[in-house]
C-alpha positions in Angstrom: 237.6 179.8 255.8 234.4 181.5 254.8 235.7 182.2 251.3 236.7 178.5 250.9 233.2 177.4 252.0 231.5 179.8 249.5 233.8 178.5 246.7 232.7 174.9 247.5 229.0 175.8 247.5 229.5 177.6 244.1 231.2 174.5 242.7 228.4 172.2 243.7 225.4 174.4 242.7 224.2 173.2 239.3 222.6 175.4 236.6 221.1 174.4 233.3 222.6 175.7 230.0 221.1 174.9 226.6 223.7 174.7 223.8 223.6 173.7 220.1 226.3 171.3 219.0 227.1 169.6 215.7 225.5 166.2 215.5 228.8 164.4 215.4 229.7 165.8 218.9 226.4 164.7 220.3 226.8 161.3 218.8 230.3 160.9 220.1 229.2 162.1 223.6 226.5 159.5 223.7 229.0 156.8 222.6 231.4 157.9 225.3 228.6 157.8 227.9 227.8 154.2 226.8 231.4 153.1 227.0 232.2 154.7 230.4 230.5 155.0 233.8 230.1 158.8 233.2 227.0 160.6 232.1 227.0 163.2 229.3 226.7 166.0 231.9 229.9 164.8 233.7 231.8 164.4 230.4 230.9 167.9 229.3 231.6 169.4 232.7 235.0 167.7 232.8 235.9 168.9 229.3 234.8 172.5 230.0 236.7 172.6 233.3 239.8 171.5 231.4 239.2 174.1 228.7 238.6 176.9 231.3 241.8 175.9 233.2 243.9 176.2 230.1 242.2 179.2 228.6 241.5 181.3 231.7 242.9 184.3 229.8 239.5 184.4 228.1 238.2 185.5 231.5 240.5 188.5 231.5 242.2 187.2 234.7 244.6 184.4 235.6 242.5 182.4 238.1 245.4 180.2 238.9 247.2 183.1 240.5 244.4 183.9 243.0 
């Protein structure tokens, strides 16, 4: 139970990360934000979570097997 609680705390704690992206990606994200009820932060978070879920081998471990 303690492990699950810690995992949920980790998932909700936010951190700032500065990245440099091509202009077209920034423009498209702003367009997506205007056309949905989701902010750019949420759009990026969702896309990165999907990327990590399908490329967890980059982490050197299979997180899905834990």
